[in-house]
C-alpha positions as CSV (number, residue, x, y, z in Angstrom):
1,M,32.7,-0.7,-62.6
2,T,30.1,-0.9,-59.8
3,E,31.5,-2.0,-56.5
4,P,29.7,-4.9,-54.8
5,K,27.4,-3.9,-51.9
6,T,28.9,-4.4,-48.4
7,L,28.0,-3.4,-44.9
8,D,30.9,-1.0,-44.7
9,L,28.4,1.7,-43.9
10,G,28.2,4.6,-41.5
11,V,25.0,5.7,-39.9
12,I,23.7,9.2,-39.1
13,G,20.5,10.1,-37.5
14,N,18.6,12.1,-34.9
15,C,16.0,9.7,-33.4
16,V,13.4,10.6,-36.1
17,V,15.2,9.7,-39.3
18,A,18.5,8.0,-40.2
19,A,20.7,7.3,-43.2
20,L,23.3,4.8,-44.1
21,I,26.3,6.1,-46.1
22,D,28.9,4.0,-47.9
23,R,32.7,4.7,-48.0
24,N,32.2,6.7,-51.2
25,G,29.9,9.1,-49.4
26,R,26.8,7.8,-51.1
27,I,23.6,7.7,-49.1
28,V,22.3,4.2,-49.9
29,W,19.5,3.9,-47.3
30,H,17.2,6.5,-45.9
31,C,13.5,6.1,-44.8
32,A,11.1,9.0,-44.7
33,P,9.5,10.5,-42.9
34,R,10.4,8.2,-40.0
35,L,12.8,5.4,-39.3
36,D,10.3,2.8,-40.4
37,G,9.0,4.8,-43.4
38,D,9.4,4.5,-47.2
39,P,13.1,3.9,-48.1
40,V,13.4,6.8,-50.6
41,F,17.1,6.1,-50.9
42,C,17.2,2.3,-51.3
43,D,20.3,1.6,-53.4
44,L,21.4,-0.9,-50.7
45,L,18.6,-3.2,-51.8
46,Q,19.1,-2.9,-55.6
47,P,16.0,-1.1,-57.0
48,K,14.8,-2.3,-60.3
49,F,15.3,1.2,-61.7
50,P,19.0,1.3,-62.6
51,D,21.2,3.8,-60.8
52,A,18.3,5.1,-58.7
53,G,17.5,5.3,-55.0
54,V,20.8,7.0,-54.2
55,F,22.1,10.4,-53.1
56,A,25.7,10.4,-54.5
57,I,28.4,13.0,-54.4
58,E,31.0,11.8,-56.9
59,L,34.5,13.0,-57.4
60,R,36.0,12.5,-60.9
61,D,39.1,10.2,-61.0
62,L,38.5,9.1,-57.4
63,K,41.6,7.5,-56.0
64,Q,41.4,7.5,-52.2
65,K,38.6,7.7,-49.6
66,T,38.6,7.9,-45.9
67,Q,35.8,8.1,-43.4
68,Q,35.4,8.8,-39.7
69,Y,33.0,10.3,-37.2
70,I,33.7,13.6,-35.5
71,D,34.7,12.3,-32.0
72,N,31.8,11.3,-29.8
73,T,29.1,12.4,-32.3
74,A,26.8,11.0,-35.0
75,V,28.4,13.4,-37.5
76,L,30.1,11.6,-40.3
77,V,33.0,12.9,-42.4
78,T,34.0,11.4,-45.7
79,T,37.1,12.7,-47.5
80,L,37.5,11.9,-51.2
81,T,40.8,12.4,-53.1
82,D,41.4,12.3,-56.9
83,E,44.3,11.1,-58.9
84,Q,45.7,14.6,-59.3
85,G,45.6,15.3,-55.5
86,G,42.4,17.3,-55.5
87,S,40.2,16.5,-52.5
88,I,36.8,17.2,-51.0
89,R,35.3,16.7,-47.6
90,V,31.6,15.6,-47.2
91,T,30.1,16.2,-43.7
92,D,26.8,14.4,-43.1
93,F,24.4,14.7,-40.2
94,C,20.8,14.9,-39.1
95,P,20.2,18.0,-36.8
96,R,19.7,17.3,-33.2
97,F,20.1,19.8,-30.4
98,K,18.3,21.6,-27.6
99,Q,16.1,24.5,-28.6
100,H,13.3,26.3,-26.8
101,D,13.4,23.8,-23.9
102,R,13.0,20.8,-26.2
103,I,15.0,18.7,-28.6
104,Y,15.0,20.0,-32.2
105,R,15.1,16.9,-34.5
106,P,13.6,17.6,-37.9
107,A,13.3,14.8,-40.5
108,M,16.2,16.3,-42.4
109,L,19.5,15.2,-43.9
110,I,22.2,17.9,-44.2
111,R,25.3,17.4,-46.4
112,R,28.1,19.9,-46.5
113,I,30.7,19.6,-49.3
114,E,34.0,21.5,-49.0
115,P,37.0,21.6,-51.4
116,L,40.2,20.9,-49.6
117,S,42.9,20.9,-52.3
118,G,43.4,21.1,-56.0
119,T,40.6,21.5,-58.5
120,P,38.1,18.8,-57.7
121,V,35.5,18.1,-60.2
122,V,32.3,16.7,-58.7
123,R,28.9,15.4,-59.8
124,I,25.8,15.3,-57.5
125,R,23.1,12.7,-58.2
126,V,19.9,12.9,-56.2
127,R,17.6,10.1,-57.3
128,P,14.9,9.2,-54.7
129,L,12.3,6.6,-55.3
130,F,8.9,6.1,-53.7
131,D,6.7,3.1,-52.8
132,Y,9.6,0.8,-51.9
133,G,11.5,1.4,-55.1
134,A,8.5,1.0,-57.4
135,T,7.8,4.7,-58.3
136,Q,10.0,7.4,-59.8
137,P,8.9,10.8,-58.7
138,S,8.2,13.8,-60.8
139,R,10.7,16.6,-60.5
140,T,9.9,20.3,-60.2
141,L,12.7,22.9,-60.2
142,G,12.8,26.1,-58.2
143,S,15.5,28.8,-58.0
144,N,17.4,26.9,-55.2
145,H,15.5,23.7,-54.8
146,I,14.2,20.5,-56.5
147,R,10.9,19.0,-55.5
148,F,10.4,15.3,-55.8
149,T,6.7,14.4,-55.9
150,V,4.3,11.4,-56.2
151,P,0.6,11.5,-55.4
152,G,0.3,12.1,-51.7
153,A,3.9,12.7,-51.0
154,A,6.7,15.2,-51.7
155,L,10.3,15.7,-50.6
156,R,12.6,18.6,-51.3
157,L,16.3,19.2,-51.9
158,T,17.4,22.7,-51.0
159,T,20.9,23.8,-52.0
160,D,23.2,26.8,-52.6
161,A,24.8,24.8,-55.4
162,P,23.8,25.6,-59.0
163,I,20.5,23.8,-59.5
164,A,21.2,23.4,-63.3
165,Y,24.2,21.2,-62.5
166,I,22.3,19.0,-60.0
167,D,19.3,18.7,-62.3
168,A,21.4,17.6,-65.2
169,E,23.7,15.5,-63.0
170,S,26.6,17.3,-64.8
171,E,30.1,17.7,-63.5
172,F,31.3,21.0,-62.2
173,V,34.4,22.4,-60.4
174,L,33.9,22.7,-56.7
175,T,35.3,26.1,-56.0
176,G,33.7,26.7,-52.6
177,P,31.5,25.1,-49.9
178,V,28.2,23.7,-51.0
179,T,25.2,22.8,-48.8
180,L,22.5,20.2,-49.6
181,I,19.5,19.8,-47.4
182,F,17.0,16.9,-48.1
183,G,13.8,16.5,-46.2
184,P,10.2,17.6,-46.0
185,D,8.7,19.8,-48.8
186,E,9.3,23.1,-46.8
187,S,11.1,26.3,-47.8
188,F,13.8,28.1,-45.9
189,T,13.7,31.8,-45.2
190,A,17.3,32.1,-43.9
191,S,20.6,31.4,-45.5
192,I,21.0,27.6,-45.7
193,T,24.8,28.0,-45.7
194,H,24.8,29.7,-42.3
195,M,22.0,27.6,-41.0
196,A,23.8,24.3,-41.9
197,R,27.0,25.5,-40.3
198,E,25.1,26.5,-37.1
199,F,23.2,23.2,-37.1
200,Q,26.4,21.2,-37.4
201,E,28.0,23.1,-34.5
202,R,25.0,22.6,-32.3
203,T,24.5,19.0,-33.3
204,V,28.2,18.3,-32.4
205,E,27.7,20.1,-29.1
206,Y,24.6,18.0,-28.3
207,W,26.3,14.6,-28.9
208,V,29.5,15.6,-27.1
209,E,27.4,16.6,-24.1
210,W,25.4,13.4,-24.3
211,V,28.5,11.3,-24.3
212,R,30.1,13.3,-21.6
213,Y,27.6,11.9,-19.0
214,L,28.0,8.2,-20.0
215,S,29.6,6.0,-17.3
216,V,32.0,4.3,-19.7
217,P,34.4,1.5,-18.7
218,F,38.1,2.3,-18.6
219,E,39.0,0.0,-21.5
220,W,37.5,0.1,-25.0
221,Q,36.0,3.5,-24.5
222,E,35.8,4.5,-28.1
223,A,34.0,1.2,-29.1
224,V,31.5,1.6,-26.2
225,I,30.8,5.2,-27.1
226,R,30.2,4.4,-30.7
227,A,27.9,1.5,-29.7
228,A,25.9,3.8,-27.3
229,I,25.4,6.5,-29.9
230,T,24.3,3.8,-32.4
231,L,21.7,2.5,-30.0
232,K,20.4,6.0,-29.4
233,L,20.0,6.4,-33.1
234,C,17.8,3.3,-33.3
235,A,15.4,4.8,-30.7
236,A,12.3,6.6,-32.1
237,E,12.0,9.4,-29.5
238,E,8.6,10.5,-30.6
239,T,6.9,7.3,-29.4
240,G,9.6,5.7,-27.3
241,G,9.9,2.6,-29.5
242,I,13.3,1.1,-30.3
243,L,14.1,-0.5,-33.6
244,A,15.9,-3.8,-33.8
245,A,17.9,-2.4,-36.8
246,L,17.5,0.4,-39.4
247,T,17.1,-1.9,-42.4
248,T,15.0,-4.6,-43.9
249,S,15.9,-7.8,-45.7
250,I,19.7,-8.0,-45.4
251,P,20.1,-11.8,-45.5
252,E,21.5,-13.6,-42.5
253,A,23.8,-15.4,-44.9
254,A,24.4,-15.4,-48.7
255,N,21.6,-16.8,-50.9
256,T,19.3,-17.6,-48.0
257,P,15.6,-16.6,-47.6
258,R,16.4,-15.7,-44.0
259,N,15.8,-12.0,-44.4
260,W,13.4,-10.0,-42.4
261,D,12.2,-6.4,-41.8
262,Y,13.8,-5.3,-38.5
263,R,12.5,-1.7,-38.5
264,F,10.1,-2.4,-35.6
265,C,10.2,-2.6,-31.9
266,W,10.7,-6.1,-30.5
267,L,9.9,-5.8,-26.8
268,R,12.8,-8.2,-26.1
269,D,15.4,-6.3,-28.1
270,A,14.2,-3.1,-26.5
271,Y,14.8,-4.6,-23.1
272,F,18.4,-5.4,-24.0
273,T,18.9,-1.9,-25.4
274,V,17.5,-0.3,-22.3
275,Q,19.6,-2.5,-20.1
276,A,22.8,-1.6,-21.9
277,L,22.1,2.2,-21.9
278,N,21.1,2.0,-18.2
279,R,24.4,0.5,-17.4
280,L,26.0,3.5,-19.0
281,G,23.8,5.9,-17.1
282,A,21.7,6.9,-20.1
283,T,18.3,6.2,-18.5
284,K,16.2,8.6,-20.7
285,T,15.7,5.8,-23.3
286,M,14.2,3.7,-20.5
287,E,11.8,6.5,-19.6
288,D,10.8,6.9,-23.2
289,F,10.3,3.2,-23.6
290,L,8.0,3.2,-20.6
291,R,5.8,5.6,-22.5
292,Y,5.8,3.3,-25.4
293,I,4.9,0.2,-23.2
294,T,2.2,2.1,-21.5
295,T,0.5,2.8,-24.8
296,V,1.0,-0.8,-26.0
297,V,-0.7,-2.1,-22.8
298,A,-3.5,0.4,-23.0
299,L,-4.3,-0.5,-26.6
300,H,-4.4,-4.2,-25.7
301,P,-5.5,-4.4,-22.1
302,D,-6.9,-8.0,-22.1
303,A,-5.0,-9.6,-25.0
304,E,-1.7,-11.4,-25.0
305,L,1.1,-9.1,-26.1
306,Q,2.7,-9.3,-29.5
307,P,6.4,-9.8,-29.4
308,V,6.9,-6.9,-31.9
309,Y,5.0,-3.7,-32.6
310,A,5.4,-0.8,-35.1
311,L,6.9,2.4,-33.9
312,N,3.4,3.6,-33.7
313,P,2.0,0.7,-31.7
314,S,-1.3,0.6,-33.5
315,G,0.4,0.3,-36.9
316,S,0.2,-2.8,-39.1
317,L,3.0,-5.3,-39.4
318,E,1.4,-7.6,-42.0
319,E,4.2,-9.1,-43.9
320,R,4.5,-8.9,-47.7
321,N,7.1,-8.9,-50.4
322,V,7.8,-5.7,-52.3
323,P,8.4,-5.9,-56.1
324,G,10.4,-2.7,-56.6
325,L,13.5,-3.9,-54.8
326,Q,15.6,-6.9,-55.8
327,G,17.4,-7.3,-52.5
328,Y,20.9,-7.0,-51.1
329,R,23.2,-8.1,-53.9
330,G,20.0,-9.2,-55.7
331,M,19.2,-11.7,-52.9
332,G,15.5,-11.2,-52.4
333,P,12.8,-11.2,-51.5
334,V,12.6,-7.8,-49.9
335,R,10.0,-7.7,-47.1
336,L,7.8,-5.0,-45.6
337,G,6.3,-5.9,-42.2
338,N,7.1,-8.9,-40.1
339,A,4.8,-12.0,-39.5
340,A,6.5,-12.5,-36.1
341,F,3.9,-10.1,-34.7
342,A,1.3,-13.0,-34.8
343,Q,3.5,-15.4,-32.9
344,R,3.4,-16.2,-29.2
345,Q,6.7,-15.4,-27.6
346,N,6.3,-15.8,-23.8
347,D,9.6,-14.2,-22.9
348,T,8.1,-10.8,-23.9
349,Y,6.5,-10.4,-20.5
350,G,9.7,-10.8,-18.6
351,S,11.5,-8.5,-21.1
352,I,9.0,-5.6,-20.3
353,V,9.1,-6.1,-16.5
354,L,12.9,-6.3,-16.4
355,A,13.2,-3.2,-18.7
356,V,11.1,-1.1,-16.5
357,A,12.1,-2.4,-13.1
358,Q,14.9,0.1,-12.6
359,M,12.3,2.8,-12.3
360,F,11.6,1.5,-8.8
361,F,15.2,1.4,-7.6
362,D,17.1,4.2,-9.3
363,R,16.9,7.4,-7.1
364,R,18.4,9.5,-9.9
365,L,15.2,9.4,-11.9
366,P,12.9,12.4,-11.8
367,R,9.9,10.0,-12.1
368,R,10.2,7.0,-9.9
369,G,8.1,3.8,-10.1
370,E,5.1,3.9,-7.9
371,V,2.1,1.7,-7.0
372,A,0.1,2.6,-10.1
373,L,3.0,1.4,-12.4
374,F,3.5,-1.7,-10.3
375,E,-0.2,-2.6,-10.7
376,Q,0.2,-2.2,-14.5
377,L,3.2,-4.5,-14.4
378,E,1.2,-7.0,-12.3
379,G,-1.2,-7.4,-15.3
380,L,1.8,-8.5,-17.4
381,G,3.0,-10.7,-14.6
382,E,-0.3,-12.6,-14.5
383,K,0.1,-13.4,-18.2
384,A,3.7,-14.5,-17.5
385,A,2.6,-16.7,-14.7
386,A,-0.1,-18.3,-16.8
387,L,2.0,-18.8,-20.0
388,A,5.4,-19.7,-18.5
389,L,5.1,-23.4,-19.1
390,T,3.1,-23.3,-22.4
391,P,4.5,-23.8,-25.9
392,D,5.7,-20.7,-27.9
393,A,7.8,-19.8,-30.9
394,G,10.7,-18.8,-28.6
395,L,13.1,-15.9,-29.0
396,W,14.4,-17.3,-32.3
397,E,10.9,-17.0,-33.7
398,F,10.5,-20.5,-35.2
399,R,7.8,-20.3,-37.8
400,G,7.1,-24.0,-38.2
401,R,6.9,-25.3,-34.6
402,A,6.1,-24.5,-31.0
403,R,7.7,-25.9,-27.8
404,V,8.0,-25.0,-24.2
405,H,11.3,-23.1,-24.5
406,T,13.6,-22.8,-21.6
407,H,14.5,-19.2,-22.2
408,S,10.8,-18.2,-22.4
409,A,10.0,-20.0,-19.2
410,A,13.0,-18.5,-17.4
411,M,12.0,-14.9,-18.5
412,C,8.5,-15.5,-17.1
413,W,10.2,-16.6,-13.9
414,A,12.3,-13.4,-14.0
415,A,9.1,-11.3,-14.4
416,C,7.6,-12.9,-11.3
417,R,10.8,-12.7,-9.3
418,R,11.3,-9.1,-10.1
419,L,7.7,-8.2,-9.3
420,S,8.3,-9.8,-5.9
421,K,11.3,-7.6,-5.3
422,I,9.4,-4.4,-6.5
423,A,6.5,-5.2,-4.2
424,G,9.0,-5.5,-1.3
425,V,10.4,-2.1,-2.1
426,L,6.9,-0.6,-2.1
427,G,6.1,-2.3,1.2
428,L,3.4,-4.6,-0.3
429,D,4.4,-7.7,1.6
430,A,1.4,-9.8,0.5
431,R,2.1,-9.1,-3.2
432,A,5.7,-9.9,-2.7
433,S,4.8,-13.3,-1.3
434,Y,2.3,-13.9,-4.1
435,W,4.9,-13.3,-6.8
436,A,7.6,-15.2,-5.0
437,D,5.3,-18.2,-5.0
438,H,4.7,-18.0,-8.7
439,A,8.5,-17.6,-9.3
440,Q,9.2,-20.7,-7.2
441,R,6.6,-22.8,-9.0
442,I,8.1,-21.9,-12.5
443,R,11.6,-22.4,-11.3
444,K,10.8,-25.9,-10.0
445,A,9.3,-26.9,-13.4
446,I,12.3,-25.5,-15.3
447,L,14.8,-27.4,-13.1
448,E,12.9,-30.6,-13.5
449,Q,12.1,-30.5,-17.3
450,A,14.9,-28.3,-18.9
451,W,17.9,-30.1,-17.3
452,N,19.4,-33.0,-19.2
453,T,21.5,-35.2,-16.9
454,E,23.0,-37.2,-19.8
455,L,24.2,-34.0,-21.5
456,N,25.0,-32.3,-18.1
457,S,23.4,-29.2,-19.5
458,F,20.2,-27.3,-19.6
459,V,18.5,-27.7,-23.0
460,E,16.6,-25.3,-25.2
461,S,13.2,-26.8,-24.6
462,F,11.5,-28.9,-22.0
463,N,12.4,-32.6,-22.2
464,G,14.6,-32.0,-25.3
465,R,18.2,-32.6,-26.3
466,D,19.1,-29.5,-28.4
467,L,21.1,-26.6,-27.2
468,D,20.8,-22.9,-28.0
469,A,22.8,-19.8,-27.0
470,S,20.0,-18.3,-24.9
471,L,20.8,-20.8,-22.2
472,L,23.9,-18.6,-21.5
473,L,21.5,-15.9,-20.1
474,L,20.4,-18.1,-17.2
475,Q,23.1,-16.7,-15.0
476,E,22.7,-13.2,-16.4
477,I,19.0,-13.0,-15.2
478,G,19.9,-14.7,-11.9
479,F,18.2,-18.0,-12.5
480,V,21.4,-19.9,-11.6
481,A,24.6,-18.6,-10.2
482,A,27.6,-18.5,-12.5
483,D,29.4,-21.0,-10.3
484,D,26.5,-23.4,-10.2
485,P,27.7,-26.8,-11.5
486,R,24.6,-26.9,-13.8
487,F,25.6,-23.6,-15.4
488,L,29.2,-24.6,-15.7
489,G,28.1,-27.8,-17.4
490,T,25.8,-25.9,-19.8
491,L,28.6,-23.5,-20.7
492,D,30.9,-26.4,-21.5
493,A,28.3,-28.1,-23.6
494,I,27.5,-24.9,-25.6
495,G,31.2,-24.4,-26.2
496,R,31.5,-27.9,-27.7
497,V,28.4,-27.8,-29.8
498,L,27.8,-24.2,-30.9
499,R,31.3,-22.6,-31.0
500,R,32.9,-22.1,-34.4
501,G,36.4,-20.7,-33.9
502,N,35.9,-17.6,-31.9
503,H,32.2,-17.2,-32.9
504,L,29.0,-18.8,-31.6
505,M,26.0,-20.2,-33.5
506,R,22.6,-19.5,-31.9
507,Y,21.8,-23.1,-32.5
508,V,22.8,-25.8,-35.0
509,A,19.7,-28.0,-35.2
510,P,17.8,-27.5,-38.5
511,D,14.9,-25.1,-38.4
512,D,12.2,-24.0,-40.9
513,F,15.0,-23.1,-43.4
514,G,17.5,-25.8,-42.7
515,A,20.7,-25.5,-40.7
516,P,22.0,-22.0,-39.9
517,H,25.1,-21.0,-41.7
518,N,26.5,-17.8,-40.0
519,A,27.3,-17.0,-36.4
520,F,24.9,-14.7,-34.5
521,S,27.0,-11.9,-33.0
522,I,24.9,-11.4,-29.9
523,C,25.3,-15.0,-29.0
524,T,29.1,-14.7,-29.1
525,F,28.8,-11.7,-26.8
526,W,26.7,-13.8,-24.5
527,Y,29.4,-16.5,-24.5
528,V,32.1,-13.9,-23.7
529,D,30.0,-12.6,-20.8
530,A,29.4,-16.1,-19.5
531,L,33.1,-16.9,-19.7
532,A,33.9,-13.8,-17.8
533,A,31.3,-14.6,-15.2
534,V,32.8,-18.0,-14.4
535,G,36.3,-16.7,-14.2
536,R,37.7,-17.5,-17.7
537,R,38.5,-13.9,-18.3
538,E,41.6,-14.3,-20.5
539,E,39.7,-16.5,-22.9
540,A,36.8,-14.1,-22.8
541,R,39.0,-11.1,-23.6
542,E,40.6,-12.9,-26.5
543,I,37.2,-13.7,-28.1
544,F,36.0,-10.1,-27.3
545,E,39.0,-8.6,-29.1
546,G,38.2,-10.8,-32.1
547,L,34.6,-9.4,-32.1
548,L,35.9,-5.9,-32.0
549,A,38.1,-6.6,-35.0
550,A,35.1,-7.9,-36.9
551,R,33.4,-4.5,-36.7
552,N,33.3,-2.4,-39.9
553,H,35.7,0.5,-40.4
554,L,33.4,2.8,-38.3
555,G,33.0,0.4,-35.4
556,L,29.5,-0.9,-36.3
557,L,28.1,-4.4,-36.4
558,S,25.3,-6.2,-38.2
559,E,23.4,-9.2,-36.9
560,D,25.6,-12.1,-38.3
561,I,29.2,-12.9,-39.2
562,D,30.4,-15.5,-41.7
563,T,32.9,-17.5,-39.6
564,A,35.0,-18.4,-42.6
565,T,35.4,-14.9,-44.1
566,G,34.6,-12.6,-41.3
567,E,32.1,-10.8,-43.5
568,L,29.1,-9.0,-41.9
569,W,25.6,-10.2,-42.8
570,G,22.1,-9.5,-41.5
571,N,20.3,-6.2,-40.8
572,F,22.3,-3.2,-39.9
573,P,23.3,-1.7,-37.6
574,Q,21.9,-4.4,-35.2
575,T,21.0,-3.2,-31.7
576,Y,21.5,-6.6,-30.3
577,S,25.1,-6.7,-31.4
578,M,25.9,-3.2,-30.1
579,V,24.3,-4.1,-26.8
580,G,26.5,-7.1,-26.5
581,L,29.6,-5.0,-27.1
582,I,28.7,-2.6,-24.3
583,V,27.8,-5.3,-21.8
584,C,31.0,-7.3,-22.4
585,A,33.2,-4.3,-22.3
586,M,31.8,-3.3,-19.0
587,R,32.2,-6.9,-17.7
588,L,35.8,-7.3,-18.9
589,S,37.4,-3.9,-18.5
590,K,39.7,-3.0,-15.7
591,T,38.0,-0.7,-13.3
592,W,38.9,3.0,-13.3
593,E,40.3,2.6,-9.8
594,E,42.7,-0.3,-10.6
595,A,43.7,1.1,-14.0
596,F,43.9,4.8,-13.4
597,W,43.2,6.1,-9.9
598,R,45.5,3.6,-8.3
599,G,47.3,2.4,-11.4
600,S,50.9,3.0,-12.1
């Protein structure tokens, strides 16, 4: 009997490719040759070809399964045990380590299978699809490999297991370790057994070393480390773009058309990711993102910025439905591309400026911000100043209406305010005054038109009455202080209107698709952060612990949570959600000094 799809998945990757692996050790999602590429393993979204789009290692008479990461790494271990006590261990990873003064990160999946006890009988099924599930490839066998080809593309499985067993998908007794390498159509000249073992050792060493230099909070260290590694895996190192998630079209709730392709770089989401990793001291992602932004701006010097770009910033994001995939649990459509690229989302300018601003203040960085970079940012600031008080789709990307959204205006204010501070650091007093004047003008308009006296709260758009969770960020970006009566009133109003148990809706007013059903995880994290900021720490800790409990078995979160069942929905793993976990843990944790250095 086929088990229903869930988001109880682990993720492996190396900042070029990634894969999602279920509790049975089946690779159910993997895009090639990049994070935003063709999902050659697409079982997660139910391809129309039965039992295809999967890389499965099956144990006969499976009785028990366990799964965990090797500590502080992106190397996943799945242990399967049969009814007779026989067991195998499957170790999955994407190679990533330092070699020849650079990071070696091939578009490659490595699977190592080892017998642990008994006489385990296994079957290996490798069934990639191409063209978003629409095309079954031709297969060509070699002495130790299988090539999967379609016109214009080829992938290769190289193994030291008997090719005849894998080609026939027949069962065999696993008497010794087996190595499976899936990736580009390239041959290997060395022993893949020894190579895979060495690559695993070096990949483990890389991640352990990377984690070693994170400035983690005293409490919830394991959760924060897993969130940080996951954010890193969503960053495409080659271009510097950061994906919002690794998947497309996982619905926000059951049987809803709210399903989108998230395998692109939203400039807003990237800002939050950069901010979280910066707090942990992992500033390299910010430096890579600056390269990405520099390219984006150079490609569109005079145009308004899109809110979202492909990992290659010149790539197309035209949205279309793909017929070869039926969707998560059959809940289509499955989308390729995202029409949000054509929207105006004015908060984008503030997101970029805030993401890059640390370059001017952090003395650890080998490349510091300088006047040339500031002048580039000023171009974005001019657009922020001009668009701050104009209608847009907002950060929730409404497809059917435009308003002057409070969050968008506040982020434009933040861009101008931060530019003023940067100019001050650079000794550019006239520019500092110029940007301070713009910030003051925008702030005055927000206070006059986004404050609702009757509700004793800020509202989501000028002269409106609706609330949304983005208002919680007003204290985070410094627009109002946490103890400002206007923020306290807003926090109370949001708690009354948007809170559902220990979860928060992003808004409750109907949108293009009706009223939202599930809670948006990042909004609950924003609520936790706001509660902590105003001194309601015990309440914040209680809700935060509930969010930690909502993670899957490997500590990962998607975009949404069903408040009635606790089930995860939405694209996975969601960078927004992992960012929220990091920020709240750092806000709520005891300090190392009080908990350890001076603790009992």
